[in-house]
MMTF fields as JSON, N, C-alpha, C and O atoms, coordinates in Angstrom:
{
  "mmtfVersion": "1.0.0",
  "mmtfProducer": "UNKNOWN",
  "numBonds": 407,
  "numAtoms": 408,
  "numGroups": 102,
  "numChains": 1,
  "numModels": 1,
  "chainsPerModel": [1],
  "groupsPerChain": [102],
  "chainIdList": ["A"],
  "bondAtomList": [4, 2, 8, 6, 12, 10, 16, 14, 20, 18, 24, 22, 28, 26, 32, 30, 36, 34, 40, 38, 44, 42, 48, 46, 52, 50, 56, 54, 60, 58, 64, 62, 68, 66, 72, 70, 76, 74, 80, 78, 84, 82, 88, 86, 92, 90, 96, 94, 100, 98, 104, 102, 108, 106, 112, 110, 116, 114, 120, 118, 124, 122, 128, 126, 132, 130, 136, 134, 140, 138, 144, 142, 148, 146, 152, 150, 156, 154, 160, 158, 164, 162, 168, 166, 172, 170, 176, 174, 180, 178, 184, 182, 188, 186, 192, 190, 196, 194, 200, 198, 204, 202, 208, 206, 212, 210, 216, 214, 220, 218, 224, 222, 228, 226, 232, 230, 236, 234, 240, 238, 244, 242, 248, 246, 252, 250, 256, 254, 260, 258, 264, 262, 268, 266, 272, 270, 276, 274, 280, 278, 284, 282, 288, 286, 292, 290, 296, 294, 300, 298, 304, 302, 308, 306, 312, 310, 316, 314, 320, 318, 324, 322, 328, 326, 332, 330, 336, 334, 340, 338, 344, 342, 348, 346, 352, 350, 356, 354, 360, 358, 364, 362, 368, 366, 372, 370, 376, 374, 380, 378, 384, 382, 388, 386, 392, 390, 396, 394, 400, 398, 404, 402],
  "bondOrderList": [1, 1, 1, 1, 1, 1, 1, 1, 1, 1, 1, 1, 1, 1, 1, 1, 1, 1, 1, 1, 1, 1, 1, 1, 1, 1, 1, 1, 1, 1, 1, 1, 1, 1, 1, 1, 1, 1, 1, 1, 1, 1, 1, 1, 1, 1, 1, 1, 1, 1, 1, 1, 1, 1, 1, 1, 1, 1, 1, 1, 1, 1, 1, 1, 1, 1, 1, 1, 1, 1, 1, 1, 1, 1, 1, 1, 1, 1, 1, 1, 1, 1, 1, 1, 1, 1, 1, 1, 1, 1, 1, 1, 1, 1, 1, 1, 1, 1, 1, 1, 1],
  "groupList": [{"groupName": "MET", "atomNameList": ["N", "CA", "C", "O"], "elementList": ["N", "C", "C", "O"], "formalChargeList": [0, 0, 0, 0], "bondAtomList": [1, 0, 2, 1, 3, 2], "bondOrderList": [1, 1, 2], "singleLetterCode": "M", "chemCompType": "L-PEPTIDE LINKING"}, {"groupName": "SER", "atomNameList": ["N", "CA", "C", "O"], "elementList": ["N", "C", "C", "O"], "formalChargeList": [0, 0, 0, 0], "bondAtomList": [1, 0, 2, 1, 3, 2], "bondOrderList": [1, 1, 2], "singleLetterCode": "S", "chemCompType": "L-PEPTIDE LINKING"}, {"groupName": "ASP", "atomNameList": ["N", "CA", "C", "O"], "elementList": ["N", "C", "C", "O"], "formalChargeList": [0, 0, 0, 0], "bondAtomList": [1, 0, 2, 1, 3, 2], "bondOrderList": [1, 1, 2], "singleLetterCode": "D", "chemCompType": "L-PEPTIDE LINKING"}, {"groupName": "TRP", "atomNameList": ["N", "CA", "C", "O"], "elementList": ["N", "C", "C", "O"], "formalChargeList": [0, 0, 0, 0], "bondAtomList": [1, 0, 2, 1, 3, 2], "bondOrderList": [1, 1, 2], "singleLetterCode": "W", "chemCompType": "L-PEPTIDE LINKING"}, {"groupName": "VAL", "atomNameList": ["N", "CA", "C", "O"], "elementList": ["N", "C", "C", "O"], "formalChargeList": [0, 0, 0, 0], "bondAtomList": [1, 0, 2, 1, 3, 2], "bondOrderList": [1, 1, 2], "singleLetterCode": "V", "chemCompType": "L-PEPTIDE LINKING"}, {"groupName": "ARG", "atomNameList": ["N", "CA", "C", "O"], "elementList": ["N", "C", "C", "O"], "formalChargeList": [0, 0, 0, 0], "bondAtomList": [1, 0, 2, 1, 3, 2], "bondOrderList": [1, 1, 2], "singleLetterCode": "R", "chemCompType": "L-PEPTIDE LINKING"}, {"groupName": "ALA", "atomNameList": ["N", "CA", "C", "O"], "elementList": ["N", "C", "C", "O"], "formalChargeList": [0, 0, 0, 0], "bondAtomList": [1, 0, 2, 1, 3, 2], "bondOrderList": [1, 1, 2], "singleLetterCode": "A", "chemCompType": "L-PEPTIDE LINKING"}, {"groupName": "CYS", "atomNameList": ["N", "CA", "C", "O"], "elementList": ["N", "C", "C", "O"], "formalChargeList": [0, 0, 0, 0], "bondAtomList": [1, 0, 2, 1, 3, 2], "bondOrderList": [1, 1, 2], "singleLetterCode": "C", "chemCompType": "L-PEPTIDE LINKING"}, {"groupName": "LEU", "atomNameList": ["N", "CA", "C", "O"], "elementList": ["N", "C", "C", "O"], "formalChargeList": [0, 0, 0, 0], "bondAtomList": [1, 0, 2, 1, 3, 2], "bondOrderList": [1, 1, 2], "singleLetterCode": "L", "chemCompType": "L-PEPTIDE LINKING"}, {"groupName": "PRO", "atomNameList": ["N", "CA", "C", "O"], "elementList": ["N", "C", "C", "O"], "formalChargeList": [0, 0, 0, 0], "bondAtomList": [1, 0, 2, 1, 3, 2], "bondOrderList": [1, 1, 2], "singleLetterCode": "P", "chemCompType": "L-PEPTIDE LINKING"}, {"groupName": "GLY", "atomNameList": ["N", "CA", "C", "O"], "elementList": ["N", "C", "C", "O"], "formalChargeList": [0, 0, 0, 0], "bondAtomList": [1, 0, 2, 1, 3, 2], "bondOrderList": [1, 1, 2], "singleLetterCode": "G", "chemCompType": "PEPTIDE LINKING"}, {"groupName": "LYS", "atomNameList": ["N", "CA", "C", "O"], "elementList": ["N", "C", "C", "O"], "formalChargeList": [0, 0, 0, 0], "bondAtomList": [1, 0, 2, 1, 3, 2], "bondOrderList": [1, 1, 2], "singleLetterCode": "K", "chemCompType": "L-PEPTIDE LINKING"}, {"groupName": "GLN", "atomNameList": ["N", "CA", "C", "O"], "elementList": ["N", "C", "C", "O"], "formalChargeList": [0, 0, 0, 0], "bondAtomList": [1, 0, 2, 1, 3, 2], "bondOrderList": [1, 1, 2], "singleLetterCode": "Q", "chemCompType": "L-PEPTIDE LINKING"}, {"groupName": "GLU", "atomNameList": ["N", "CA", "C", "O"], "elementList": ["N", "C", "C", "O"], "formalChargeList": [0, 0, 0, 0], "bondAtomList": [1, 0, 2, 1, 3, 2], "bondOrderList": [1, 1, 2], "singleLetterCode": "E", "chemCompType": "L-PEPTIDE LINKING"}, {"groupName": "ILE", "atomNameList": ["N", "CA", "C", "O"], "elementList": ["N", "C", "C", "O"], "formalChargeList": [0, 0, 0, 0], "bondAtomList": [1, 0, 2, 1, 3, 2], "bondOrderList": [1, 1, 2], "singleLetterCode": "I", "chemCompType": "L-PEPTIDE LINKING"}, {"groupName": "ASN", "atomNameList": ["N", "CA", "C", "O"], "elementList": ["N", "C", "C", "O"], "formalChargeList": [0, 0, 0, 0], "bondAtomList": [1, 0, 2, 1, 3, 2], "bondOrderList": [1, 1, 2], "singleLetterCode": "N", "chemCompType": "L-PEPTIDE LINKING"}, {"groupName": "THR", "atomNameList": ["N", "CA", "C", "O"], "elementList": ["N", "C", "C", "O"], "formalChargeList": [0, 0, 0, 0], "bondAtomList": [1, 0, 2, 1, 3, 2], "bondOrderList": [1, 1, 2], "singleLetterCode": "T", "chemCompType": "L-PEPTIDE LINKING"}, {"groupName": "PHE", "atomNameList": ["N", "CA", "C", "O"], "elementList": ["N", "C", "C", "O"], "formalChargeList": [0, 0, 0, 0], "bondAtomList": [1, 0, 2, 1, 3, 2], "bondOrderList": [1, 1, 2], "singleLetterCode": "F", "chemCompType": "L-PEPTIDE LINKING"}, {"groupName": "TYR", "atomNameList": ["N", "CA", "C", "O"], "elementList": ["N", "C", "C", "O"], "formalChargeList": [0, 0, 0, 0], "bondAtomList": [1, 0, 2, 1, 3, 2], "bondOrderList": [1, 1, 2], "singleLetterCode": "Y", "chemCompType": "L-PEPTIDE LINKING"}, {"groupName": "HIS", "atomNameList": ["N", "CA", "C", "O"], "elementList": ["N", "C", "C", "O"], "formalChargeList": [0, 0, 0, 0], "bondAtomList": [1, 0, 2, 1, 3, 2], "bondOrderList": [1, 1, 2], "singleLetterCode": "H", "chemCompType": "L-PEPTIDE LINKING"}],
  "groupTypeList": [0, 1, 2, 3, 4, 5, 6, 7, 6, 8, 2, 2, 7, 9, 9, 10, 11, 8, 8, 10, 0, 12, 7, 10, 13, 6, 13, 14, 7, 4, 4, 15, 6, 13, 10, 16, 17, 18, 6, 17, 13, 15, 5, 7, 1, 19, 12, 2, 17, 9, 8, 1, 13, 10, 6, 14, 13, 2, 10, 16, 8, 13, 7, 6, 8, 19, 10, 6, 5, 17, 2, 8, 13, 16, 10, 5, 6, 4, 6, 8, 9, 6, 14, 5, 9, 4, 5, 16, 18, 6, 4, 13, 4, 5, 2, 10, 6, 4, 18, 4, 13, 4],
  "groupIdList": [1, 2, 3, 4, 5, 6, 7, 8, 9, 10, 11, 12, 13, 14, 15, 16, 17, 18, 19, 20, 21, 22, 23, 24, 25, 26, 27, 28, 29, 30, 31, 32, 33, 34, 35, 36, 37, 38, 39, 40, 41, 42, 43, 44, 45, 46, 47, 48, 49, 50, 51, 52, 53, 54, 55, 56, 57, 58, 59, 60, 61, 62, 63, 64, 65, 66, 67, 68, 69, 70, 71, 72, 73, 74, 75, 76, 77, 78, 79, 80, 81, 82, 83, 84, 85, 86, 87, 88, 89, 90, 91, 92, 93, 94, 95, 96, 97, 98, 99, 100, 101, 102],
  "secStructList": [7, 7, 7, 5, 7, 7, 7, 3, 3, 4, 4, 4, 1, 7, 6, 6, 7, 3, 3, 3, 3, 3, 3, 6, 6, 3, 3, 3, 3, 3, 3, 3, 1, 1, 1, 7, 3, 3, 3, 3, 3, 1, 1, 5, 6, 6, 5, 1, 7, 7, 4, 4, 4, 1, 3, 3, 7, 1, 1, 5, 3, 3, 7, 6, 6, 6, 7, 7, 5, 7, 5, 1, 1, 1, 7, 7, 7, 7, 5, 6, 6, 7, 7, 1, 7, 7, 7, 5, 7, 3, 3, 3, 3, 3, 6, 6, 3, 3, 3, 3, 3, 7],
  "xCoordList": [2.267, 2.889, 3.518, 3.656, 3.927, 4.225, 5.453, 6.342, 5.247, 6.738, 6.818, 5.768, 8.291, 8.085, 8.578, 9.569, 7.089, 6.555, 7.243, 7.542, 7.699, 8.634, 7.133, 6.505, 6.89, 5.807, 5.805, 4.888, 6.641, 7.604, 8.957, 9.314, 9.437, 10.857, 10.764, 9.679, 11.338, 11.506, 10.797, 9.57, 11.782, 11.356, 9.866, 9.601, 8.998, 7.22, 6.581, 5.418, 7.224, 6.348, 7.1, 7.616, 7.105, 7.777, 7.216, 6.022, 7.573, 7.054, 5.517, 5.139, 4.406, 3.254, 2.36, 1.144, 2.762, 2.171, 1.583, 2.101, 0.152, 0.293, -0.188, -0.839, 0.382, 0.064, -0.591, 0.15, -1.779, -2.14, -1.907, -2.228, -1.242, -1.108, -1.069, -0.703, -1.324, -1.77, -0.4, 0.425, -0.121, 1.043, 1.175, 0.885, 1.496, 0.678, -0.845, -1.455, -1.408, -2.92, -3.613, -4.798, -2.669, -3.135, -3.08, -2.269, -4.513, -4.656, -4.208, -4.901, -2.644, -2.308, -2.104, -1.701, -2.087, -1.889, -0.874, -0.963, 0.278, 1.142, 1.722, 1.594, 2.246, 2.133, 3.472, 3.897, 4.086, 5.436, 4.951, 4.708, 4.926, 4.681, 5.998, 6.684, 6.21, 7.39, 8.754, 9.753, 8.987, 9.996, 9.854, 10.898, 8.577, 8.738, 7.383, 6.16, 8.016, 6.729, 5.715, 5.91, 4.411, 3.46, 3.131, 3.622, 2.058, 1.369, 0.109, -0.053, -0.851, -2.236, -3.267, -3.226, -4.295, -5.092, -5.808, -5.954, -6.193, -6.146, -8.049, -8.791, -8.353, -9.618, -10.17, -9.789, -11.259, -11.815, -12.6, -13.703, -12.395, -13.233, -14.806, -15.611, -14.74, -16.466, -17.014, -18.208, -16.215, -16.762, -15.469, -14.368, -16.09, -15.288, -14.828, -15.533, -13.546, -13.333, -11.883, -11.307, -11.239, -9.292, -8.765, -9.114, -7.745, -7.798, -6.478, -6.088, -5.715, -4.777, -5.462, -4.73, -7.017, -7.272, -7.906, -8.648, -6.836, -7.439, -5.809, -5.174, -5.659, -4.668, -4.21, -4.821, -2.382, -2.007, -2.256, -2.008, -2.793, -2.813, -2.924, -3.845, -1.765, -1.449, -1.028, -0.88, -0.749, -0.489, -1.664, -1.731, -2.456, -3.722, -3.516, -2.696, -4.37, -4.053, -6.472, -7.545, -6.113, -7.894, -8.226, -7.399, -9.506, -10.038, -11.205, -12.168, -10.778, -11.259, -13.097, -13.779, -13.55, -15.111, -16.004, -16.833, -15.785, -16.082, -15.248, -15.722, -14.24, -13.388, -12.865, -11.824, -13.269, -12.715, -11.245, -10.386, -11.046, -9.433, -8.856, -9.57, -7.125, -6.799, -5.677, -5.817, -4.544, -3.454, -2.623, -2.756, -1.78, -0.168, 0.086, 0.32, 0.051, 0.94, 0.538, 1.124, -1.174, -2.005, -2.626, -2.702, -3.139, -4.483, -5.647, -6.685, -5.519, -6.763, -7.7, -7.226, -8.664, -10.075, -9.387, -8.738, -9.727, -9.361, -10.778, -11.39, -11.198, -12.115, -13.476, -13.62, -14.384, -15.77, -15.655, -14.715, -16.407, -17.51, -17.218, -17.972, -15.608, -15.265, -15.06, -14.653, -15.436, -15.025, -14.224, -13.295, -14.151, -13.231, -11.853, -11.873, -10.618, -9.651, -9.05, -9.343, -7.95, -7.417, -6.694, -5.896, -6.564, -4.933, -4.195, -4.335, -2.927, -1.541, -0.444, -0.398, 0.17, 1.603, 2.787, 3.226, 3.588, 4.897, 5.61, 5.459, 6.621, 7.402, 8.746, 9.201, 9.799, 10.902, 11.812, 11.386, 12.606, 13.108, 14.353, 14.79, 14.991, 15.798, 15.773, 14.846, 17.775, 18.241, 16.893, 16.315, 16.911, 16.294, 14.526, 13.99, 13.887, 12.803, 11.674, 12.195, 10.795, 9.68, 9.302, 8.853, 9.527, 8.882, 8.171, 8.629, 6.782, 5.516, 5.582, 5.621, 5.582, 5.068, 3.961, 3.153, 3.751, 2.174, 1.733, 0.62],
  "yCoordList": [-0.05, -0.119, -0.343, -1.526, 0.514, -0.042, -1.257, -1.63, -1.675, -2.358, -2.155, -1.982, -2.159, -1.898, -3.571, -4.295, -3.631, -4.863, -4.879, -3.761, -5.784, -5.891, -6.361, -7.419, -4.672, -5.31, -5.949, -6.724, -5.743, -5.924, -6.057, -4.888, -6.33, -6.222, -4.865, -4.771, -4.283, -3.022, -3.749, -3.822, -4.566, -4.948, -5.75, -6.459, -5.271, -6.106, -5.429, -5.721, -3.904, -2.47, -1.39, -0.379, -1.738, -0.584, 0.616, 0.414, 1.823, 2.759, 2.78, 1.805, 3.43, 3.749, 2.124, 1.962, 1.69, 0.398, 0.697, 1.504, -0.273, -0.194, -1.678, -2.459, -2.034, -3.392, -3.615, -3.261, -4.101, -4.317, -5.906, -7.042, -5.385, -6.955, -6.924, -5.822, -7.81, -7.93, -7.914, -8.804, -6.534, -6.285, -6.289, -5.227, -7.078, -7.442, -7.733, -8.323, -7.028, -6.717, -6.065, -6.203, -5.32, -4.321, -5.05, -5.892, -4.448, -4.472, -3.134, -2.137, -3.379, -2.293, -1.947, -3.003, -0.631, -0.747, 0.026, 1.228, -0.553, 0.513, 0.873, -0.011, 1.962, 2.567, 3.464, 4.195, 3.199, 3.732, 4.971, 4.676, 5.941, 7.534, 7.808, 8.825, 6.846, 7.83, 7.371, 7.937, 6.599, 6.259, 6.853, 7.263, 7.084, 7.659, 6.465, 6.567, 5.654, 4.969, 5.194, 5.269, 5.322, 5.852, 4.439, 3.552, 4.208, 3.652, 3.911, 4.738, 2.932, 3.354, 1.924, 0.836, 2.612, 1.25, 1.12, 2.134, 0.003, -0.683, -0.622, -1.561, 0.438, 0.34, 1.974, 2.788, 2.418, 3.721, 4.114, 3.577, 5.448, 5.769, 6.36, 6.846, 5.978, 6.184, 5.009, 4.936, 4.012, 2.56, 1.275, 1.049, 0.863, -0.655, -1.096, -1.96, -0.584, -0.848, -0.686, 0.043, -1.469, -1.74, -0.696, -0.605, -0.031, 1.086, 0.926, 1.808, -0.549, -1.114, -1.371, -1.269, -1.766, -1.394, -0.035, 0.042, 0.991, 2.515, 2.301, 1.374, 4.052, 4.669, 5.588, 6.119, 5.868, 7.62, 8.337, 7.894, 9.51, 10.646, 11.901, 12.489, 12.408, 14.142, 14.069, 15.237, 13.219, 13.175, 12.622, 12.663, 12.171, 11.325, 10.028, 9.596, 9.367, 7.654, 7.57, 7.618, 7.491, 7.477, 6.218, 5.323, 5.937, 4.711, 4.366, 5.063, 2.969, 2.571, 2.758, 3.166, 2.423, 2.333, 3.381, 3.247, 4.607, 5.939, 6.723, 7.806, 6.729, 7.955, 8.637, 9.261, 8.684, 9.17, 9.36, 8.603, 10.252, 10.587, 11.235, 11.676, 11.038, 10.807, 11.851, 11.89, 12.847, 12.852, 12.003, 11.235, 11.985, 10.678, 11.204, 10.35, 12.175, 12.786, 12.537, 12.2, 12.712, 13.07, 11.797, 11.02, 11.718, 10.337, 11.195, 10.7, 12.568, 13.693, 13.483, 13.552, 13.305, 13.316, 14.575, 15.424, 14.499, 15.737, 15.705, 16.752, 14.52, 14.578, 13.575, 12.418, 14.671, 13.473, 12.123, 11.969, 11.226, 10.857, 10.656, 10.392, 10.932, 10.729, 11.829, 12.78, 11.782, 13.313, 13.069, 13.873, 11.446, 11.543, 10.71, 9.731, 11.174, 10.714, 9.491, 9.161, 8.51, 7.187, 7.21, 8.144, 6.537, 6.344, 5.97, 5.019, 6.796, 6.183, 5.771, 6.132, 5.049, 4.542, 5.017, 5.442, 5.179, 5.718, 4.169, 2.974, 5.122, 4.284, 4.296, 5.439, 3.17, 3.036, 2.358, 1.22, 2.222, 1.744, 1.321, 2.187, 0.134, -0.26, -1.632, -2.441, -1.79, -3.451, -4.309, -5.395, -2.732, -3.483, -3.916, -4.57, -3.42, -4.021, -2.454, -1.34, -2.544, -1.487, -2.075, -3.216, -1.139, -1.295, -0.601, 0.41, -0.992, -0.166, -0.193, -1.257, 0.897, 1.033, 0.992, 1.854, -0.501, -0.376, -1.205, -1.034],
  "zCoordList": [20.902, 20.419, 19.16, 18.849, 18.371, 16.747, 16.354, 17.12, 15.133, 14.965, 13.493, 12.875, 12.69, 11.3, 10.666, 10.764, 9.922, 9.033, 8.151, 7.731, 7.598, 6.023, 5.059, 5.02, 4.156, 3.284, 2.045, 1.773, 1.318, -0.024, -0.772, -0.625, -1.101, -1.806, -2.9, -3.475, -3.086, -4.262, -5.054, -4.997, -6.153, -7.137, -7.584, -8.555, -6.352, -6.543, -6.188, -5.907, -6.018, -6.229, -7.136, -6.66, -8.597, -9.191, -9.721, -9.946, -10.029, -10.847, -10.712, -11.362, -10.171, -10.601, -9.924, -10.034, -9.642, -9.015, -7.494, -6.723, -7.139, -6.191, -5.642, -6.336, -3.821, -4.126, -2.853, -1.936, -2.427, -1.309, -0.598, -0.949, 0.472, 1.543, 2.518, 2.925, 3.459, 5.012, 5.645, 5.44, 6.673, 7.638, 8.909, 9.461, 9.512, 10.54, 10.441, 9.55, 11.864, 11.903, 10.691, 10.386, 10.038, 8.738, 7.75, 7.364, 7.162, 5.328, 4.644, 4.442, 4.275, 3.669, 2.508, 2.022, 1.077, 0.426, 0.278, 0.529, -0.163, -0.556, -2.171, -3.018, -2.49, -3.652, -3.702, -2.808, -5.102, -5.166, -6.507, -7.678, -6.081, -7.079, -7.781, -7.676, -8.435, -9.009, -8.162, -8.608, -7.196, -6.607, -5.469, -4.962, -4.726, -3.325, -2.661, -2.761, -2.159, -1.032, -0.092, 1.121, -0.767, 0.736, 0.889, 0.191, 2.073, 2.736, 3.54, 4.437, 2.976, 3.587, 3.657, 3.084, 4.779, 5.269, 3.804, 3.121, 3.403, 2.073, 2.052, 1.765, 2.353, 2.332, 2.249, 3.091, 0.96, 0.886, 1.514, 1.413, 2.644, 3.347, 3.294, 4.088, 1.706, 1.394, 0.976, 0.685, 0.909, 0.948, 1.059, 0.557, 1.713, 1.927, 0.577, 0.057, -0.258, -1.241, -1.206, -0.398, -2.215, -1.281, -2.736, -3.913, -1.845, -2.497, -3.397, -4.162, -3.178, -4.374, -5.626, -6.61, -5.919, -7.01, -8.311, -9.291, -7.306, -8.151, -9.096, -9.598, -8.904, -9.666, -8.818, -7.891, -9.402, -8.47, -9.967, -11.089, -9.587, -10.187, -9.969, -9.402, -10.527, -9.974, -8.541, -8.182, -7.5, -6.208, -5.394, -4.166, -6.105, -5.052, -5.384, -6.193, -4.661, -4.938, -5.218, -4.617, -5.964, -6.966, -6.627, -6.802, -6.081, -5.799, -6.921, -7.241, -7.451, -8.643, -8.536, -9.476, -7.41, -7.534, -7.953, -8.854, -7.162, -7.563, -7.686, -8.03, -7.579, -8.261, -6.878, -7.083, -5.637, -5.006, -4.771, -5.223, -4.151, -4.485, -2.736, -1.835, -2.768, -1.34, -1.507, -2.729, -1.256, -0.991, -0.738, 0.215, -1.408, -1.472, 0.103, 0.958, 0.355, 1.949, 2.841, 3.869, 2.532, 4.264, 4.365, 5.317, 2.977, 3.273, 2.998, 2.559, 3.253, 3.495, 1.756, 0.622, 2.06, 1.164, 0.565, 1.176, -1.035, -1.929, -2.848, -3.062, -3.323, -4.007, -3.722, -3.328, -4.144, -3.594, -4.255, -5.035, -4.066, -3.011, -1.369, -0.433, -1.463, 0.07, 0.452, -0.215, 2.024, 3.116, 3.613, 3.698, 4.383, 5.109, 4.821, 4.076, 5.477, 4.974, 5.499, 6.648, 4.556, 4.725, 5.653, 5.565, 6.647, 7.281, 6.667, 5.897, 6.886, 6.176, 7.592, 8.768, 6.93, 7.429, 7.665, 6.596, 8.566, 7.996, 7.276, 7.532, 6.041, 5.393, 5.638, 5.612, 5.937, 5.513, 4.484, 4.678, 3.677, 2.356, 3.174, 3.932, 3.145, 3.579, 3.201, 3.159, 2.759, 2.25, 1.243, 1.197, 0.417, -0.777, -0.774, -1.669, 0.344, 0.653, 1.162, 1.118, 1.423, 1.872, 3.266, 3.366, 4.493, 5.821, 6.486, 7.019, 6.634, 6.613, 8.59, 9.207, 9.135, 10.993, 10.961, 10.617, 11.488, 12.299, 13.304, 13.801]
}
């Protein structure tokens, strides 16, 4: 069974920002891509490195360690060295906060 967990206030994650946090049992990376929010497991599938240290580029989340890139919509690996997707989580914005379904 999944639960909706409050991840952060909207003001904590302005456009262009990546924010790593613990949400329940999961370590999450919340991404604000020009006002659209996404949530990923905060671990690159290529190597165990926090995706929250990366950047948003052309509709992708780029890992800062080796440049692997993941599609913001699906978590699919779109640039080497990553070949496996990263887990994504459903996101809702309500009452001035970002909630993630974990």
